[in-house]
N, C-alpha and C positions, 0 to 999 in steps of 0.2 A: 353518257349521253347516248350510246347506241341503245342500251337498256331502256332509256326513257322513250326514245323515239318508237321502239318496238311495243313498249306499254301503250303509247298514243295510238299506234295503228290497230293494236289489238282492241282497244276501247272502241275506236271508230268502227271497226268491223262488227263488233257486238251491237253497237248501237243501230247500225245499218240493217243488220239481221233482225233486230227486235222490231225495228220500224216497218220493215218488210212484212214480218209475220203479222203484226198487229193491224196491218191495213187491209188483211183479208176479211175481217169483220164488217167494216163499213162497206166494202165491195159487194159484199154478200147481201147486206141489207138494202143497197141501191139495186141490186139485181132484183130482188124481191119486188121493190117499189116500182121498177121499169115495167114489170108485168100489167101494171094498172094505166099505163099510157094508152089514150085510146088511139092517136095515130099510130098505124102500123110500120109506116116508115120510120118515124121516129123512134118507135120501140125498137125496131131492129137496129137501127144505128146505135142507140144508147147500149144495148146488149152486146154489139160488136165491141164498143169501145171498152166496156167492162171486162169482155173476155181478153182483150189486149193488155188490160191493166193486170188482170190475173196472171196472164202468161208471163209477163215482164217479172212480177213478184216472185213467181215460181223459179224463174230463170236466175234472178239476183240470188235467192236463197240457195239455190243449187251451187251456184259459183262460191258462195260463202261457206259451204260445208267443206272446210279443209281437211278435216278429220273424219272418217268414218268409223262408225262402232262395228260395222259389219267386218270380220276378220277375213283375210284372203283364204280362198279354197281352190281345190284343183276342179277346173272347169272345162268343159269342151267349148273351146273360143270359136271353132268353126260353126258349131251349132247355134251360138249367140248371133255372129254375124249373119248368118243365113236367115235366122229369125227375124232379125231387123229388116233385111232385104225384102222377105216376104211380106212383112206389114206393110211397107211401102208400096209394094207391087199390088197387094189388094186394094190399096186405095187408088189405083190407076197410074202409079207412077212407073216409067220404064226403068227399073232397077235390076241388074243382073249381078249374080255372085260368081267369082272364079276362085278356086282354090281347093284345097284338100278337104275331104269329108269329116275328118276330125282333126284337132290340133288341141293337145292339152295344154293348159297354163294354169298357174297359181295366180288367182287375180280375184277381185270384187265383181261379181258377175253384173250386178245392178249399174255399176259405173261403166263397166264396159259397154253396156247396152246404152247408156246414157251419151256416152262419147261418140260411138258409132252412129247412133241416132241423130245426133246433133250435125255430124258431118253429112250424112245422107240427107237430111232435112235441107241443110243449107245448099247441096248440089241440086236436089230436085227444085228448089226454089229459082235457080239461075239456069239450069240445063234442062234438057228434054230427054237425054240418055245418061244414065248413071251407071258406072261399073264399080263394084266393090270387090278388090282383089286382096286375098289372105296368102301370106307366104312365110315361110320360116327360114332364117338364116343364122346359123350358129345358135347362139343363146338369145336371140331376139325374134320377136313376131312383129311382122309388118303388115298393115292394114292400110291399103290406099282406096280413097274414095274418089273417083275422077269424074268429072262432068264434061259436057260440050259447050258450056256456056260462054260468056265474054271473058272470063278469067280475070286476074288482078295483076296489076302493074308490079313489076319487080321492087320499085321504090315503095310500094304500099303494102307489101306482103307482112312485113314485121308489125306494122302498125294494126292490121286486122286481127291479130292475136290479142291486142289489148282490150279490155271490157269497153262495152258501148261504142266501139268503133265499128262503123259500116261502110262499105264500098260504094258510096253514093256515085263516084266517078266512074268507077268501072262496071258497076252492076245496077240495073234499073231497079229503083226501090218504091214500093208502093205501099198501100195500106196492110198488105198481106206480109210485108217484110218483117223480119226479126227486130231484135234490139240490140244486136251487136255483141251477144254473150256465148252465143253458141261455141264458137270457135275457142274462146277463152276456158269454157267449162271444159272442153275437150282436151285442151292443152294442160290444165290443172290435173285432169285425170290421168293422162298419160305421165306427168311428173310424179304423181303418187305411185305409179306402177314402175318407176324407174326408167321412164322413157321420155319421149318428147314428140312434138307435132311440128310437122314441115309443110309449107305451102309451096307447090312446085307448079310449073306450067304444065298443062296437057296438051300434047301435040296433036292435031294441027291447032286447036283452040280449046279453051276452058282451063279449069283449075284442078290440080290433084293434090288432095290432102293426104299426107302420108302420117299415119299413126305408128310410132315405134314403142314397143312395149318389151321390157327385159323379163328376166325370170321366167322364160318359156320352158315348158316341159314338153319334150317330143316324144316321150313314150306314149304308145296309143295312138299315134298319128296314122292317118289312112291316106288314101289317095282319092283324087277327083275321078 
């Protein structure tokens, strides 16, 4: 029975991934056709809707990529995290980095960038100031992304890690909000790296997403 359930879930996952992938083509066609809409307002609204659809498909595909073909390699995790912070800062967000100049770790760099990027994007969406702190404890690397937004009630924190769950009650949602996949993707990446993702309160207000990653390599570590 367990094997049958596993096979059924795998089949459904593959089907969802195939549908999400194939929907890219009609979205591209609609995007091209929308360029011929005379009304500029309608054209802009149509393109915005298509952008949201495209973003959701990419998020679903990212969540469904449970196994990466890229092998883990020794990377400078501090440099990756600082790069993500700089990208958001360049876009006008108040994102600051706290931590060592270097922190070696065996990981898949693209996945780490995606996980941290999702957490920072979520934080900038609901807070005005974001702090990304990197620290090392024994054989574990800790990345904390904290914001000064409205936060999430304790009873809702577990549910927020589920796919397509969004914090409508705790955080204001509008057309710029995501699809409830960012935290799920970050959690899946953390699990793939032998770690986990925790949602904690940030005092006096806001949310602190703590990304725990194992297999840390402390050689070559510098100081801030």
